[in-house]
C-alpha positions as CSV (number, residue, x, y, z in Angstrom):
1,M,175.2,145.1,150.8
2,D,174.8,148.7,151.7
3,S,174.2,151.3,149.0
4,V,177.9,152.1,148.4
5,E,178.8,148.4,148.0
6,E,175.9,147.9,145.6
7,L,177.1,150.9,143.5
8,F,180.6,149.5,143.5
9,V,179.3,146.1,142.3
10,L,177.2,147.8,139.6
11,L,180.3,149.6,138.3
12,L,182.3,146.4,138.3
13,V,179.5,144.7,136.3
14,V,179.4,147.5,133.8
15,V,183.2,147.4,133.4
16,T,183.1,143.6,132.9
17,A,180.2,143.9,130.4
18,L,182.3,146.4,128.3
19,A,185.2,144.0,128.6
20,F,183.0,141.3,127.1
21,D,181.9,143.8,124.4
22,F,185.6,144.4,123.6
23,T,186.3,140.7,123.3
24,N,183.2,140.3,121.1
25,G,184.6,143.0,118.8
26,F,188.0,141.4,118.1
27,H,186.5,137.9,118.2
28,D,184.1,138.7,115.5
29,T,186.1,141.0,113.2
30,G,186.7,138.1,110.9
31,N,183.0,137.6,110.3
32,A,183.0,140.8,108.3
33,M,186.5,141.3,107.0
34,A,188.2,137.8,106.7
35,T,187.2,137.3,103.1
36,S,188.1,140.8,102.0
37,I,191.6,140.4,103.6
38,A,192.1,136.9,102.2
39,T,191.3,138.0,98.6
40,G,193.3,141.3,98.8
41,A,190.3,143.5,98.4
42,L,191.4,145.4,101.6
43,R,194.7,145.7,103.4
44,P,194.4,144.1,106.9
45,K,194.8,147.3,108.9
46,A,192.5,149.3,106.6
47,A,189.9,146.5,106.9
48,V,189.7,146.4,110.7
49,A,189.6,150.2,110.8
50,L,186.7,150.4,108.4
51,S,184.9,147.6,110.3
52,A,185.4,149.4,113.6
53,V,183.8,152.6,112.3
54,L,180.8,150.8,110.9
55,N,180.3,148.7,114.0
56,L,180.2,151.9,115.9
57,V,177.5,153.3,113.6
58,G,175.5,150.1,113.5
59,A,175.2,149.9,117.2
60,F,172.9,152.9,117.2
61,L,170.5,151.7,114.5
62,S,168.3,149.4,116.5
63,I,167.6,148.2,120.1
64,E,165.4,145.2,119.4
65,V,168.2,142.7,120.2
66,A,169.0,144.6,123.5
67,K,165.4,144.2,124.5
68,T,165.6,140.4,123.9
69,V,168.7,140.0,126.0
70,G,167.3,142.2,128.7
71,G,164.0,140.3,129.2
72,D,163.9,137.0,127.3
73,V,166.8,135.1,128.9
74,V,166.7,135.7,132.7
75,D,163.3,135.8,134.5
76,L,163.2,139.3,135.9
77,N,160.3,138.3,138.2
78,Q,162.4,135.7,140.0
79,A,165.9,137.4,140.3
80,R,166.2,140.9,141.7
81,G,168.7,143.2,143.3
82,E,172.0,141.9,144.5
83,E,171.2,138.4,143.2
84,L,170.5,139.6,139.7
85,M,173.7,141.6,139.6
86,L,175.7,138.6,140.6
87,I,174.0,136.4,138.0
88,V,174.8,139.0,135.3
89,F,178.4,139.4,136.5
90,C,179.1,135.7,136.6
91,G,177.5,135.2,133.2
92,L,179.8,137.8,131.7
93,V,182.8,136.2,133.2
94,G,181.9,132.8,131.7
95,A,181.4,134.5,128.3
96,I,184.7,136.3,128.4
97,I,186.7,133.3,129.4
98,W,185.1,131.1,126.6
99,N,185.7,133.9,124.0
100,L,189.4,134.1,125.0
101,V,189.8,130.3,124.9
102,T,188.4,130.0,121.4
103,W,190.3,133.0,120.2
104,L,193.5,131.4,121.5
105,F,192.8,128.3,119.4
106,G,191.7,130.4,116.4
107,L,188.2,128.9,116.5
108,P,185.4,131.3,115.4
109,S,182.8,130.3,118.0
110,S,179.7,132.4,118.9
111,S,180.2,135.3,121.4
112,S,176.4,135.4,121.6
113,H,176.1,131.8,122.7
114,A,179.0,132.3,125.2
115,L,177.0,135.2,126.7
116,F,173.8,133.3,126.9
117,G,175.5,130.2,128.2
118,G,177.2,132.2,131.0
119,L,173.9,133.8,132.0
120,V,172.0,130.5,131.9
121,G,174.7,128.7,134.0
122,S,174.8,131.4,136.7
123,A,170.9,131.7,136.7
124,L,170.6,127.9,137.0
125,V,173.0,127.6,139.9
126,W,171.3,130.5,141.7
127,G,167.9,128.9,141.0
128,A,169.1,125.5,142.4
129,A,170.2,127.3,145.6
130,S,167.0,129.4,145.8
131,G,164.5,126.8,144.8
132,V,163.3,128.8,141.7
133,N,163.8,128.8,138.0
134,G,165.6,131.9,136.9
135,V,165.8,131.1,133.1
136,V,163.2,131.9,130.5
137,W,163.5,128.6,128.6
138,A,161.0,129.6,125.9
139,G,163.1,132.6,125.1
140,I,166.3,130.5,125.0
141,I,164.8,127.9,122.7
142,G,162.8,130.2,120.4
143,K,165.3,133.1,120.1
144,V,168.7,131.4,120.6
145,L,168.8,127.7,119.9
146,I,166.5,127.4,116.9
147,P,168.1,130.4,115.1
148,A,171.5,128.9,115.9
149,L,170.6,125.6,114.1
150,L,168.9,127.3,111.1
151,S,171.1,130.3,110.4
152,P,174.4,128.6,109.2
153,V,172.4,126.2,107.0
154,I,170.3,129.1,105.4
155,A,173.5,131.2,105.0
156,A,175.3,128.3,103.3
157,L,172.5,127.7,100.9
158,I,172.2,131.4,100.0
159,A,175.9,131.8,99.5
160,A,176.2,128.6,97.5
161,V,173.4,129.7,95.1
162,G,175.0,133.2,94.9
163,T,178.4,131.9,94.1
164,W,177.1,129.5,91.5
165,S,175.1,132.3,89.9
166,V,178.1,134.7,89.9
167,Y,180.4,132.3,88.1
168,R,177.7,131.3,85.7
169,I,177.0,135.0,84.8
170,T,180.7,136.0,84.5
171,A,181.8,132.8,82.8
172,R,182.8,134.5,79.5
173,L,184.5,137.5,81.1
174,P,188.3,137.6,81.5
175,G,189.3,136.1,84.9
176,E,191.5,139.0,85.9
177,R,188.9,141.6,85.1
178,T,186.2,139.7,87.1
179,E,188.5,139.3,90.1
180,K,189.3,143.0,90.2
181,G,185.7,144.1,89.8
182,F,184.5,141.8,92.6
183,R,187.3,143.1,94.9
184,W,185.8,146.5,94.6
185,G,182.4,145.0,95.3
186,Q,183.7,143.3,98.4
187,I,184.5,146.6,100.0
188,G,180.8,147.5,99.9
189,S,179.6,144.0,101.0
190,A,182.1,143.7,103.8
191,S,181.1,147.2,105.0
192,L,177.5,146.1,105.1
193,V,178.4,143.0,107.2
194,S,180.2,145.3,109.7
195,L,177.2,147.6,109.9
196,A,175.0,144.6,110.5
197,H,177.3,143.2,113.1
198,G,177.0,146.5,115.0
199,T,173.2,146.4,114.9
200,N,173.2,142.8,116.4
201,D,176.2,142.2,118.7
202,A,176.8,145.5,120.4
203,Q,173.2,145.4,121.6
204,K,173.7,142.1,123.5
205,T,176.0,144.0,125.9
206,M,173.5,146.8,126.0
207,G,170.9,144.3,127.2
208,V,173.2,142.9,129.9
209,I,174.0,146.3,131.3
210,F,170.3,147.1,131.2
211,L,169.7,144.0,133.3
212,A,172.3,145.2,135.8
213,L,170.6,148.6,136.0
214,I,167.3,147.0,136.6
215,A,168.8,145.0,139.4
216,Y,170.3,148.2,140.9
217,G,166.9,149.9,140.6
218,A,168.1,152.6,138.3
219,V,165.6,151.7,135.5
220,S,162.5,149.5,135.1
221,P,162.0,146.8,132.6
222,E,159.7,149.0,130.6
223,D,162.2,151.8,130.2
224,D,164.3,152.4,127.1
225,V,168.0,151.6,127.1
226,P,169.9,154.8,128.3
227,F,171.9,156.6,125.7
228,W,175.2,156.3,127.7
229,V,174.8,152.5,127.6
230,K,174.4,152.6,123.8
231,L,177.4,154.9,123.4
232,T,179.8,153.0,125.7
233,C,178.9,149.6,124.2
234,A,179.3,151.0,120.7
235,V,182.8,152.4,121.5
236,A,183.9,149.2,123.3
237,I,183.0,146.9,120.3
238,A,184.5,149.3,117.9
239,L,187.8,149.4,119.8
240,G,187.8,145.6,120.0
241,T,187.2,145.4,116.3
242,Y,190.0,147.7,115.5
243,L,192.4,145.5,117.6
244,G,191.7,142.8,115.0
245,G,191.2,139.2,116.0
246,W,193.9,138.0,113.6
247,R,193.9,134.4,114.7
248,I,190.2,134.0,113.9
249,I,190.5,136.2,110.7
250,R,193.1,133.7,109.5
251,T,191.0,130.7,110.2
252,L,188.0,132.1,108.3
253,G,189.9,133.7,105.5
254,K,192.5,131.0,104.8
255,G,191.5,127.9,106.6
256,L,188.0,126.9,105.4
257,V,188.1,127.7,101.7
258,E,190.7,129.2,99.4
259,L,188.6,132.2,98.4
260,S,188.4,134.3,95.3
261,A,186.8,137.8,95.2
262,P,183.5,136.6,93.7
263,Q,183.2,134.0,96.5
264,G,184.0,136.6,99.1
265,M,181.4,139.0,97.8
266,A,178.8,136.3,97.8
267,A,179.6,135.2,101.3
268,E,179.5,138.8,102.7
269,T,176.3,139.7,100.9
270,S,174.4,136.6,102.2
271,S,175.7,137.2,105.7
272,A,174.7,140.9,105.7
273,A,171.2,140.0,104.5
274,I,170.6,137.4,107.2
275,I,172.1,139.5,110.1
276,L,170.1,142.6,109.3
277,T,166.9,140.6,109.0
278,S,167.6,139.0,112.4
279,S,168.3,142.4,114.0
280,H,165.0,143.7,112.7
281,L,163.1,140.8,114.2
282,G,165.0,141.1,117.6
283,L,166.8,137.7,117.2
284,P,170.2,137.7,118.9
285,L,171.7,135.7,116.0
286,S,175.3,134.5,116.0
287,T,177.1,136.4,113.3
288,T,179.9,133.8,113.6
289,H,177.5,131.0,112.6
290,V,176.1,133.1,109.7
291,A,179.5,134.1,108.4
292,T,181.0,130.6,108.6
293,G,178.0,129.1,106.9
294,S,178.3,131.7,104.1
295,I,182.0,130.9,103.6
296,L,181.4,127.2,103.5
297,G,178.5,127.8,101.0
298,T,180.9,129.6,98.6
299,G,183.1,126.5,98.6
300,V,180.1,124.3,97.8
301,G,178.8,126.7,95.1
302,R,182.1,127.0,93.2
303,K,183.1,124.0,91.1
304,G,186.4,122.6,92.0
305,A,186.8,124.6,95.2
306,E,188.5,122.9,98.2
307,V,186.6,122.9,101.4
308,R,188.4,121.8,104.5
309,W,185.7,119.8,106.1
310,K,187.9,118.6,108.9
311,L,188.4,122.1,110.2
312,A,184.7,122.8,109.8
313,G,184.0,119.8,111.9
314,R,186.2,121.1,114.7
315,M,184.4,124.4,114.5
316,A,181.0,122.7,114.7
317,I,182.1,120.9,117.9
318,A,183.2,124.2,119.4
319,W,179.7,125.6,118.5
320,L,178.0,122.7,120.2
321,I,179.9,123.0,123.5
322,T,179.9,126.8,123.7
323,L,176.6,127.1,125.5
324,P,177.3,124.3,128.1
325,A,181.0,125.3,128.5
326,A,180.2,128.9,129.2
327,A,177.3,127.8,131.4
328,V,179.6,125.7,133.6
329,V,182.0,128.6,134.0
330,G,179.2,131.0,134.8
331,G,177.7,128.6,137.3
332,A,181.0,128.0,139.0
333,C,181.7,131.7,139.2
334,W,178.3,132.3,140.8
335,W,179.0,129.5,143.4
336,I,182.4,131.1,144.2
337,G,181.0,134.6,144.4
338,S,178.0,133.5,146.6
339,A,180.3,131.4,148.9
340,F,182.4,134.4,149.8
341,G,179.5,136.8,149.6
342,G,179.1,140.5,148.9
343,V,181.8,142.6,147.4
344,T,184.5,140.0,148.5
345,G,183.0,137.3,146.4
346,V,182.7,139.6,143.3
347,L,186.3,140.8,143.7
348,I,187.6,137.2,143.9
349,V,185.7,136.2,140.7
350,F,187.0,139.3,139.0
351,A,190.6,138.5,140.1
352,L,190.2,135.0,138.6
353,L,189.0,136.6,135.3
354,V,192.0,138.9,135.2
355,A,194.5,136.1,135.9
356,L,193.1,133.7,133.3
357,S,192.9,136.5,130.7
358,A,196.5,137.5,131.3
359,F,197.6,133.9,131.0
360,M,195.8,133.4,127.7
361,F,197.2,136.7,126.3
362,W,200.7,135.6,127.3
363,R,200.1,132.1,125.7
364,S,199.0,133.7,122.5
365,K,202.3,135.5,122.1
366,Q,204.1,132.1,121.8
367,N,202.5,131.7,118.4
368,A,201.5,135.2,117.4
369,V,199.2,136.0,114.4
370,S,199.1,139.6,113.3
371,H,198.3,141.7,110.2
372,R,201.7,140.8,108.9
373,N,201.2,137.0,108.6
374,V,197.4,136.7,108.6
375,N,197.4,135.9,104.8
376,D,200.3,133.4,104.9
377,D,199.6,130.0,103.3
378,W,197.3,127.9,105.6
379,Q,199.7,124.9,105.4
380,P,203.4,125.1,104.5
381,A,204.5,123.1,101.5
382,P,205.4,119.6,102.5
383,V,209.1,118.7,102.8
384,T,209.8,115.8,100.4
385,V,212.5,113.2,100.8
386,D,214.3,114.7,97.8
387,T,214.3,118.1,99.4
388,V,215.8,116.7,102.6
389,N,218.5,114.8,100.7
390,V,219.5,117.9,98.7
391,T,219.6,120.0,101.8
392,S,221.8,117.4,103.5
393,V,224.2,117.2,100.6
394,V,224.5,121.0,100.3
395,T,225.1,121.3,104.1
396,A,227.7,118.6,104.0
397,G,229.6,120.3,101.2
398,K,230.0,123.5,103.1
């Protein structure tokens, strides 16, 4: 590639990275606001607006996660220049496609793991073709896989203990008064989760753009993340959050557990504590895993609560296949891009991304979920034989 083509590819990578950040925003809105929407603590549109603002603020509070993504996933000593930009671009495409697939089915899977899976897949296929290993496996295992296994379990335990404690402490208070008080508390705890989400997830895209800038030669690995990268990533995730991933909000808020306000506050508080701790340590934790574990924990911690374990099992399967599925897409995209070569290959992969995204958006409209129906009953009341007979009789008499 000449200098003009390299600049064009860099711009396309940045645009694709911001598109991923946007999907990350609406894919993960439910992590912060699903419980508050489900309990009525916040109206749906007000909830996503508040979450968007706090995601924007949170993105500027730390850059530790961005440094992890930028240097602990892809081996910068092996992949350079045009090759590194193609790895990053194809990894992003794999992540976006998996995000959209899981959003279409209303499954709260990890945007973080989709991103890492896409990067690993494209780096592996590039490495197989180049005879090198482009993946930092120690970073993947230590900072991605192990936290992924531990975080939902820890979140569930903390939320279960918190829920049990809350109901034990407030056992003698009037139920209506308790519910109202905890709804006010949920506004604060949900806000804290949104702030924490911004400190963790927006930085993953910052790290990816930083990788592309290293490949282009605009920065070195030792440099700080440029301010314009922080700003654009913060705005992209905030806009995605405001759009509202209503399909996933519905699953988290109404599908797993029928939540009360005390449960919602316990879930949000435990999620915020874990996410903020991981951001401080530079661990690119999955906020989806944490939030889901916390919600399940509230079901375990409240006596008599119904937990829909079958749905939780489907979500767990989606979690397990996120990394390899995104890796397959990322690897396939790298193979297509390298086969055509240069700008042509990048444009073909980008066209495939646009076509698949448009199809999934069209498909989502066939069974739309919005702020108007996000809190509808999870399952409609079953139609009994008597109901059918009465309906038949009334219809026949008309």
